[in-house]
C-alpha positions in Angstrom: 0.0 0.0 0.0 1.1 3.6 -0.7 3.1 5.1 2.2 0.5 7.9 2.3 -1.9 5.4 3.8 0.2 4.9 7.0 -2.2 7.1 8.8 -5.9 6.2 9.1 -7.0 9.6 7.8 -4.9 9.3 4.7 -6.3 5.8 4.1 -9.8 7.1 4.2 -9.0 10.0 1.9 -7.2 7.6 -0.5 -10.0 5.1 -0.8 -12.7 7.9 -1.0 -10.8 9.5 -3.9 -10.6 6.1 -5.7 -14.3 5.5 -5.2 -15.1 8.9 -6.6 -12.9 8.3 -9.7 -14.7 5.0 -10.2 -18.1 6.6 -9.7 -18.3 10.0 -11.3 -22.0 10.1 -10.7 -21.3 9.8 -6.9 -19.1 12.9 -7.1 -21.8 14.8 -9.0 -24.4 13.8 -6.4 -22.2 14.9 -3.5 -21.7 18.3 -5.2 -25.3 19.0 -5.9 -25.9 21.2 -2.9 -22.5 23.0 -3.1 -22.9 26.7 -3.8 -26.6 26.7 -3.0 -28.2 28.7 -0.2 -29.6 26.7 2.7 -32.2 28.5 4.8 -33.7 27.7 8.2 -36.8 29.3 9.6 -36.3 29.2 13.4 -39.5 30.7 14.6 -41.2 32.1 16.3 -44.2 29.8 16.8 -47.5 31.6 16.0 -45.6 34.4 14.2 -46.5 33.7 10.6 -44.2 30.8 9.9 -46.9 28.6 8.3 -48.0 31.5 6.0 -44.4 32.1 5.0 -43.9 28.4 4.3 -46.7 28.4 1.7 -45.2 31.5 0.1 -41.7 29.9 -0.2 -43.1 26.5 -1.2 -44.9 28.2 -4.2 -41.8 30.2 -5.2 -40.3 28.7 -8.4 -36.7 29.5 -7.3 -37.0 27.8 -3.9 -37.1 24.1 -2.9 -39.1 23.9 0.4 -39.2 20.7 2.3 -42.5 18.7 1.8 -42.4 18.4 5.6 -42.7 22.0 6.9 -41.3 21.2 10.4 -38.5 18.6 10.1 -37.6 18.8 13.7 -34.1 17.5 12.9 -31.7 19.9 14.5 -31.7 19.9 18.3 -33.3 16.5 18.5 -30.5 14.2 17.4 -29.4 13.3 20.9 -32.8 12.9 22.5 -33.4 9.7 24.4 -37.2 9.7 24.2 -39.2 8.7 21.1 -40.0 12.2 19.9 -40.2 13.4 17.2 -40.4 9.9 15.7 -43.7 9.3 17.5 -45.2 12.5 15.9 -44.0 11.6 12.4 -45.5 8.1 12.8 -48.8 9.6 13.7 -48.7 11.9 10.7 -47.7 9.1 8.4 -50.6 6.9 9.7 -53.1 9.8 9.0 -51.6 10.4 5.6 -51.8 6.7 4.7 -55.4 6.6 5.7 -56.1 9.5 3.4 -54.3 7.7 0.5 -56.3 4.6 1.2 -59.5 6.6 1.0 -58.5 8.4 -2.1 -55.7 6.7 -4.2 -55.6 9.7 -6.5 -54.0 11.9 -3.9 -50.3 12.7 -4.3 -48.2 10.2 -2.4 -45.1 12.4 -2.0 -46.1 13.5 1.5 -46.2 9.9 2.7 -42.9 9.2 1.0 -41.2 12.2 2.7 -42.6 11.1 6.1 -41.2 7.6 5.7 -37.8 9.0 4.7 -37.9 11.4 7.7 -38.6 8.4 10.0 -35.7 6.4 8.6 -33.5 9.5 8.8 -33.4 9.5 12.6 -30.3 11.6 13.6 -28.2 10.9 10.5 -26.7 14.1 9.2 -26.0 12.4 5.8 -29.6 11.3 5.5 -30.8 14.8 6.2 -28.6 16.1 3.4 -29.7 13.4 1.0 -33.4 14.3 1.8 -32.8 17.7 0.1 -30.2 16.5 -2.4 -32.7 14.1 -4.0 -35.4 16.8 -4.3 -33.8 20.2 -4.8 -33.8 20.1 -8.6 -32.6 23.4 -10.2 -33.5 25.5 -7.2 -30.5 27.5 -5.8 -32.2 28.0 -2.5 -33.6 25.2 -0.3 -34.6 24.6 3.3 -37.3 24.3 5.9 -39.0 26.0 8.8 -39.3 24.6 12.3 -40.3 27.1 15.0 -38.8 24.9 17.7 -35.3 25.7 16.3 -35.5 29.0 18.2 -34.4 27.0 21.2 -31.2 25.6 19.5 -28.1 25.9 21.6 -25.0 27.6 20.2 -23.2 24.3 19.6 -26.0 23.0 17.4 -26.1 26.3 15.4 -22.3 26.0 14.9 -22.8 22.5 13.6 -25.4 23.7 11.1 -23.1 26.4 9.9 -20.2 23.9 9.5 -22.5 21.5 7.5 -24.0 24.3 5.4 -21.6 27.2 5.1 -24.1 29.2 3.0 -26.8 29.0 5.7 -29.2 31.9 6.1 -31.5 32.2 9.1 -35.1 33.6 9.2 -36.6 34.6 12.5 -40.1 36.1 12.7 -40.8 38.0 15.8 -44.2 38.7 17.2 -45.3 40.9 20.1 -44.4 38.7 23.1 -47.8 38.9 24.9 -49.8 38.4 21.7 -47.6 35.5 20.6 -47.9 33.7 24.0 -51.7 34.2 24.1 -51.9 32.8 20.6 -49.8 29.8 21.5 -52.0 29.1 24.5 -55.1 29.3 22.4 -53.5 26.9 20.0 -52.0 24.4 22.5 -54.2 24.3 25.5 -57.4 22.4 26.1 -60.2 24.7 27.2 -63.9 25.4 26.6 -64.3 28.9 28.1 -62.2 32.1 28.2 -62.1 31.8 32.0 -60.6 28.3 31.7 -57.9 29.6 29.4 -57.1 32.6 31.6 -56.7 30.4 34.6 -53.8 28.6 32.8 -51.6 31.7 32.4 -49.6 31.4 35.5 -48.6 27.8 34.7 -47.1 28.6 31.3 -44.2 30.5 32.8 -43.0 27.3 34.5 -43.5 25.2 31.4 -40.3 24.6 29.4 -42.2 24.3 26.1 -43.5 27.8 26.5 -40.3 29.3 27.9 -38.3 28.1 24.9 -40.7 29.7 22.5 -41.0 33.1 24.2 -37.3 33.6 25.0 -36.3 35.9 22.2 -33.3 37.1 24.3 -31.5 33.8 24.4 -32.5 32.9 20.8 -31.2 36.1 19.3 -28.0 36.1 21.4 -27.2 32.5 20.2 -28.0 33.3 16.6 -25.9 36.5 16.6 -23.0 34.8 18.2 -22.7 32.2 15.4 -24.0 33.9 12.2 -22.8 37.2 10.8 -25.4 39.9 10.4 -25.8 39.4 6.7 -26.9 35.8 7.3 -29.7 36.7 9.7 -33.1 38.1 8.8 -35.3 39.3 11.6 -38.8 40.4 10.7 -41.8 41.5 12.8 -45.0 39.6 12.4 -46.9 42.8 12.7 -45.2 44.1 9.5 -44.8 40.8 7.6 -48.0 40.9 5.6 -46.9 43.7 3.2 -45.2 43.4 -0.1 -42.3 45.5 1.1 -41.6 43.0 3.9 -41.7 40.1 1.5 -39.5 41.9 -1.0 -36.9 42.4 1.8 -37.1 38.7 2.6 -36.6 37.7 -1.0 -33.6 40.0 -1.4 -32.1 38.4 1.7 -32.6 34.9 0.2 -31.4 36.0 -3.2 -34.6 35.2 -5.0 -37.0 37.2 -7.2 -39.7 39.1 -5.3 -43.1 37.7 -6.3 -46.5 39.0 -5.2 -47.8 37.4 -2.1 -51.4 36.4 -1.3 -51.9 38.2 2.0 -55.6 37.3 2.3 -54.8 33.6 3.0 -54.8 32.7 6.7 -52.8 29.7 7.9 -52.8 27.7 11.1 -55.1 30.2 12.9 -55.7 29.9 16.6 -59.1 30.0 18.2 -60.2 33.6 18.7 -60.3 34.6 22.4 -59.8 38.2 23.6 -56.9 39.1 25.8 -58.3 41.6 28.4 -56.3 44.6 29.6 -55.7 43.2 33.1 -54.4 39.9 31.9 -52.4 41.6 29.2 -50.7 43.7 31.8 -49.9 40.6 33.9 -48.3 38.8 30.8 -46.4 41.9 29.7 -44.9 42.3 33.1 -43.8 38.6 33.2 -42.2 39.1 29.8 -40.6 42.4 30.6 -37.0 41.2 29.7 -38.2 40.3 26.2 -39.6 43.8 25.6 -36.7 45.7 27.0 -34.1 43.6 25.2 -35.9 44.2 21.8 -36.3 47.9 22.6 -32.5 48.2 23.1 -31.6 46.1 20.1 -33.9 48.1 17.8 -33.4 51.5 19.5 -37.1 51.8 20.1 -38.0 51.2 16.4 -40.7 48.6 17.1 -44.2 48.0 15.9 -47.0 50.0 17.6 -48.3 47.1 19.8 -44.8 46.5 21.2 -44.4 50.2 22.0 -47.8 50.2 23.7 -46.8 47.3 25.9 -43.5 49.1 26.8 -45.7 51.9 28.0 -47.4 49.5 30.3 -44.0 48.6 31.8 -43.1 52.2 32.2 -46.2 52.8 34.3 -46.1 49.6 36.3 -46.1 50.0 40.0 
């Protein structure tokens, strides 16, 4: 054997290069994603991510995952059965739909089966996109739970996909939390829902989703400013906001259908007394964003900051 193979690393490189020479198609496949922009939508939950996913999925210059929320990053070392259990449930429902109507497209079920087999395999995640991306120069997915990713996981993403761009939609903290509660909690009356407010601040699932401070600090510590796009939910549904997003991704700005509502929570009013209570509990989120944006925030954020200024 060549002397260059005395070290294990050299041997691996030697045999890999020989394999690529024997299989030029393999080399081409491995290079498919090179030079393309990989985007991740990292949240926030109940801040327009579903609506945005439909816009990007319909864009001819973008490949958007057939599974909106892949839940791959941040879950690779989990010891429980999630998110596999969720994907099995989704697959079972999709297979029932296909059994009832064989003319329905099967690609959703195919993608779910592949996601289940993927597990925590970084290579399988890459192949998932490589097999589907086609001619699109921009590809990716949106999973709001990614807002809780730790710095080490974000660094891994950047190392795997050097051209990564991050999208983070931000919604008024009190409005977002109230919407999440209306979406996630079981209740029949407004009073029942209001009674649950105190409990959400001790719930990790809620804390991870409303903690803009930690999420933004982690993102800004790993990615340069030009790779980060922060946008306010309150300003998202305008063509100007969509044009800015498209410019960030490097795609053509196309007209958006703002009249479409997606993943809407049950309507329940947030009264002034309860709003004050929630705003005060989320004060660090408001003050951090005030400082980051030098007070240049949507009107509802500024109104809530006024509540904090007049708090006893």
